C-alpha positions as CSV (number, residue, x, y, z in Angstrom):
1,X,-62.1,16.1,-257.4
2,X,-60.5,14.3,-254.6
3,X,-62.7,15.8,-251.9
4,X,-65.6,13.9,-253.4
5,X,-63.8,11.0,-255.1
6,X,-64.9,7.5,-254.2
7,X,-61.5,5.8,-255.0
8,X,-58.1,7.0,-254.1
9,X,-55.8,7.4,-257.1
10,X,-52.8,5.1,-257.4
11,X,-50.4,7.9,-258.1
12,X,-51.5,10.8,-255.9
13,X,-48.8,13.3,-257.0
14,X,-49.5,12.9,-260.7
15,X,-53.2,13.2,-260.0
16,X,-52.6,16.5,-258.1
17,X,-50.6,17.9,-261.0
18,X,-53.1,16.7,-263.6
19,X,-56.1,18.1,-261.7
20,X,-54.3,21.5,-261.1
21,X,-53.5,21.6,-264.9
22,X,-57.2,20.9,-265.8
23,X,-58.5,23.6,-263.4
24,X,-56.0,26.2,-264.7
25,X,-56.7,25.3,-268.3
26,X,-60.4,25.8,-267.8
27,X,-59.7,29.2,-266.2
28,X,-57.5,30.1,-269.1
29,X,-60.2,29.1,-271.7
30,X,-62.7,31.1,-269.8
31,X,-60.5,34.2,-270.0
32,X,-60.1,33.6,-273.7
33,X,-63.8,33.8,-274.3
34,X,-66.2,35.9,-272.2
35,X,-63.3,37.5,-270.3
36,X,-61.5,38.9,-273.3
37,X,-61.9,42.6,-272.7
38,X,-63.2,42.2,-269.2
39,X,-60.3,44.4,-268.0
40,X,-58.9,47.5,-269.6
41,X,-55.8,49.4,-268.5
42,X,-57.0,52.3,-266.2
43,X,-60.6,51.4,-266.8
44,X,-61.3,48.6,-264.3
45,X,-63.6,45.7,-265.3
46,X,-66.3,45.1,-267.9
47,X,-69.3,42.9,-267.0
48,X,-71.9,41.6,-269.4
49,X,-75.4,40.1,-269.1
50,X,-78.6,41.3,-267.5
51,X,-78.2,39.8,-264.0
52,X,-74.6,40.8,-263.4
53,X,-75.2,44.3,-264.8
54,X,-78.4,45.0,-263.0
55,X,-77.0,43.7,-259.7
56,X,-73.9,45.9,-260.0
57,X,-76.0,49.0,-260.9
58,X,-78.0,48.3,-257.7
59,X,-74.9,47.9,-255.5
60,X,-73.9,51.3,-253.9
61,X,-70.4,49.8,-253.1
62,X,-69.6,49.8,-256.9
63,X,-68.0,52.6,-258.7
64,X,-69.4,52.7,-262.2
65,X,-67.9,54.1,-265.4
66,X,-69.9,53.3,-268.6
67,X,-73.1,51.4,-269.5
68,X,-73.3,50.1,-273.1
69,X,-76.6,48.9,-274.5
70,X,-76.9,47.2,-278.0
71,X,-79.2,48.8,-280.5
72,X,-82.6,47.1,-280.9
73,X,-82.0,44.8,-277.9
74,X,-84.5,44.2,-275.2
75,X,-82.3,46.1,-272.8
76,X,-82.6,49.2,-275.0
77,X,-86.2,49.6,-274.0
78,X,-86.0,48.2,-270.4
79,X,-87.5,50.7,-267.9
80,X,-85.9,48.9,-265.0
81,X,-82.4,49.3,-266.5
82,X,-83.1,53.0,-267.3
83,X,-84.2,53.6,-263.7
84,X,-81.1,51.9,-262.3
85,X,-78.8,53.9,-264.5
86,X,-80.6,57.1,-263.7
87,X,-80.4,56.5,-260.0
88,X,-76.6,56.0,-260.3
89,X,-76.2,59.1,-262.5
90,X,-75.0,56.9,-265.4
91,X,-75.8,57.7,-269.0
92,X,-76.8,54.8,-271.3
93,X,-74.6,54.6,-274.4
94,X,-76.4,52.9,-277.3
95,X,-74.0,51.1,-279.6
96,X,-74.1,48.5,-282.4
97,X,-74.3,44.9,-281.1
98,X,-71.1,44.1,-282.9
99,X,-69.2,46.5,-280.5
100,X,-70.2,44.4,-277.5
101,X,-69.5,41.2,-279.4
102,X,-66.0,42.4,-280.1
103,X,-65.4,43.2,-276.5
104,X,-66.4,39.8,-275.0
105,X,-66.5,37.4,-278.0
106,X,-69.4,36.2,-280.0
107,X,-70.0,33.2,-277.7
108,X,-70.6,35.5,-274.7
109,X,-74.3,35.7,-273.8
110,X,-74.3,39.4,-273.1
111,X,-78.0,40.1,-273.9
112,X,-76.9,43.4,-275.4
113,X,-75.5,44.8,-272.1
114,X,-72.0,45.8,-271.0
115,X,-71.0,47.7,-267.9
116,X,-67.6,49.2,-267.1
117,X,-67.0,49.3,-263.4
118,X,-64.3,49.2,-260.6
119,X,-63.6,46.0,-258.7
120,X,-65.3,45.5,-255.4
121,X,-63.5,47.0,-252.4
122,X,-61.3,44.6,-250.5
123,X,-63.0,43.0,-247.5
124,X,-61.4,42.3,-244.2
125,X,-61.9,38.8,-242.9
126,X,-62.5,39.7,-239.2
127,X,-64.8,42.5,-240.0
128,X,-66.8,40.3,-242.4
129,X,-67.2,37.6,-239.7
130,X,-68.1,40.2,-237.1
131,X,-71.0,41.3,-239.2
132,X,-72.5,37.7,-239.2
133,X,-75.5,37.6,-236.8
134,X,-75.3,35.3,-233.8
135,X,-76.8,31.9,-234.1
136,X,-76.6,29.2,-236.8
137,X,-74.4,30.4,-239.8
138,X,-72.5,29.0,-242.7
139,X,-69.6,30.3,-244.7
140,X,-67.7,28.7,-247.6
141,X,-63.8,28.6,-247.8
142,X,-62.2,27.7,-251.1
143,X,-58.8,26.1,-251.2
144,X,-57.2,27.1,-254.6
145,X,-60.4,26.9,-256.7
146,X,-59.3,28.7,-259.9
147,X,-62.1,28.1,-262.4
148,X,-64.3,31.3,-262.6
149,X,-67.3,29.3,-263.6
150,X,-67.0,27.2,-260.5
151,X,-66.4,30.2,-258.2
152,X,-69.4,32.0,-259.7
153,X,-71.6,29.0,-259.3
154,X,-70.5,28.6,-255.7
155,X,-71.4,32.3,-255.0
156,X,-74.8,31.6,-256.4
157,X,-75.2,28.5,-254.2
158,X,-74.0,30.5,-251.2
159,X,-76.7,33.1,-251.8
160,X,-79.4,30.4,-252.4
161,X,-78.6,28.6,-249.2
162,X,-77.9,31.6,-247.0
163,X,-74.1,31.4,-246.6
164,X,-72.8,34.5,-245.0
165,X,-69.5,34.8,-247.0
166,X,-67.2,33.0,-249.5
167,X,-63.5,33.1,-248.6
168,X,-60.8,32.4,-251.2
169,X,-57.0,32.7,-251.4
170,X,-55.3,35.7,-253.1
171,X,-53.1,33.4,-255.2
172,X,-54.3,30.4,-257.2
173,X,-57.8,31.6,-257.2
174,X,-60.3,33.0,-259.7
175,X,-60.1,36.8,-259.7
176,X,-63.2,39.0,-260.1
177,X,-64.0,38.9,-263.8
178,X,-66.8,39.0,-266.4
179,X,-67.1,35.2,-266.6
180,X,-67.2,34.8,-262.8
181,X,-69.8,37.5,-262.5
182,X,-71.9,35.9,-265.2
183,X,-71.8,32.5,-263.5
184,X,-72.7,34.1,-260.2
185,X,-75.8,35.6,-261.9
186,X,-75.8,38.8,-259.8
187,X,-74.8,37.2,-256.5
188,X,-71.3,38.6,-256.6
189,X,-72.9,41.8,-255.4
190,X,-74.8,40.0,-252.6
191,X,-72.4,37.5,-250.9
192,X,-69.2,39.0,-249.4
193,X,-66.2,37.6,-251.3
194,X,-63.1,37.8,-249.0
195,X,-59.5,37.1,-250.2
196,X,-56.9,36.0,-247.7
197,X,-53.2,35.5,-248.0
198,X,-52.7,32.3,-246.0
199,X,-55.5,29.8,-245.8
200,X,-54.2,27.8,-242.8
201,X,-53.9,31.0,-240.8
202,X,-57.4,32.1,-241.9
203,X,-58.8,28.7,-240.7
204,X,-57.0,29.2,-237.4
205,X,-58.6,32.6,-237.1
206,X,-62.0,31.2,-237.9
207,X,-61.6,28.7,-235.1
208,X,-60.5,31.4,-232.7
209,X,-63.7,33.3,-233.5
210,X,-65.9,30.3,-232.8
211,X,-66.3,28.7,-236.2
212,X,-66.0,25.0,-236.8
213,X,-64.0,24.2,-239.9
214,X,-65.4,21.3,-241.9
215,X,-63.6,20.0,-244.9
216,X,-65.4,18.0,-247.6
217,X,-63.3,14.9,-248.5
218,X,-64.4,11.8,-250.4
219,X,-62.3,9.6,-248.1
220,X,-63.8,10.9,-244.9
221,X,-65.7,8.4,-242.7
222,X,-68.5,10.7,-241.5
223,X,-71.5,11.7,-243.6
224,X,-72.1,15.3,-244.3
225,X,-75.6,14.9,-242.9
226,X,-74.1,14.0,-239.5
227,X,-76.0,15.2,-236.4
228,X,-74.6,17.1,-233.5
229,X,-72.4,19.6,-235.5
230,X,-71.9,23.1,-234.0
231,X,-74.1,26.0,-235.1
232,X,-71.4,28.1,-236.9
233,X,-69.7,26.1,-239.7
234,X,-67.0,27.0,-242.3
235,X,-67.4,24.6,-245.2
236,X,-63.9,24.1,-246.8
237,X,-63.8,23.0,-250.4
238,X,-60.8,21.9,-252.5
239,X,-60.2,22.3,-256.2
240,X,-61.2,19.6,-258.7
241,X,-58.4,17.1,-259.0
242,X,-56.1,18.0,-256.1
243,X,-58.9,18.4,-253.6
244,X,-58.0,19.8,-250.2
245,X,-54.3,20.3,-249.6
246,X,-52.6,18.4,-246.8
247,X,-52.2,21.3,-244.5
248,X,-55.8,22.4,-245.1
249,X,-57.1,18.9,-244.2
250,X,-55.0,18.9,-241.1
251,X,-56.2,22.3,-240.0
252,X,-59.9,21.4,-240.4
253,X,-61.7,20.3,-237.2
254,X,-63.6,17.6,-239.1
255,X,-63.7,15.9,-242.5
256,X,-67.0,14.9,-244.0
257,X,-68.1,13.2,-247.2
258,X,-71.1,13.3,-249.6
259,X,-72.9,10.0,-249.7
260,X,-73.0,9.7,-253.5
261,X,-73.7,6.6,-255.6
262,X,-70.9,4.1,-256.3
263,X,-71.7,4.6,-260.0
264,X,-70.4,8.2,-259.8
265,X,-66.8,8.8,-259.0
266,X,-67.1,12.5,-258.1
267,X,-69.0,15.8,-258.4
268,X,-68.1,19.1,-259.8
269,X,-66.9,21.4,-257.0
270,X,-69.7,23.9,-257.4
271,X,-72.3,21.1,-257.4
272,X,-70.7,19.5,-254.4
273,X,-70.7,22.8,-252.5
274,X,-74.4,23.4,-253.2
275,X,-75.3,19.9,-252.0
276,X,-73.2,20.3,-248.8
277,X,-74.6,23.7,-248.1
278,X,-78.1,22.3,-248.3
279,X,-77.2,19.4,-246.1
280,X,-75.5,21.6,-243.5
281,X,-78.2,24.2,-243.5
282,X,-81.3,24.5,-241.2
283,X,-82.6,21.2,-240.0
284,X,-79.3,19.4,-240.6
285,X,-78.9,16.0,-238.8
286,X,-82.7,15.4,-238.7
287,X,-82.8,12.8,-241.4
288,X,-81.5,10.0,-239.2
289,X,-78.4,9.6,-241.3
């Protein structure tokens, strides 16, 4: 991932193409496993696994359709699950475990749970930002990150380190899916996920509203632990391989790098995001770096 790479590739264009192909291939493999059956015509989405299902049941913004529980699974006798379903007026359907296996694939760790639901309502960028309390704040902006595992893990990191939102593009991005929700481990329901049409315009809007746009790039000269950064920061992350696109880099107010060992060329985008969120969080710039 070029926004954390230690060495600049000798053939940048080919590296961009190869990185994009790798990211898209991973996304395709994900859909071929746990995301098979995650969408049905006219039926919305299917999620699986305890954390995504329980979080969706507890989210009043979700429209819910069906809740399947495998026979003789722990979920079948879980009082918390029963209470959540009852509160939402949803009847639990007990089915053979093989039925859930067929829907998501045998490799999916569904824990005997499947929930059919509508996608989350679309969020408006300006309204989402207006809801962020005054004072220090972080948001994450993703530049064409397409792997649902990465986006889910980034949502989880955003929730862990108090980021107020995750912003992603409408195209060349991971859509809401079973695999993304599973990787997010319930945090898809907690952290606002905002889709925008044009990233450069969105960054300009962020700056107009008082946010400082900071891109993570391995070739930057300034450390991510730098002191003196503004209170409200938008951390901009690029896809593995291509990294930040040229216009995205040029639109950022500042480029920072992670101070990783010379023995490691790069970090996974989700890992890099988590480290950067920690470094940019409360108490940043106090390490003397």
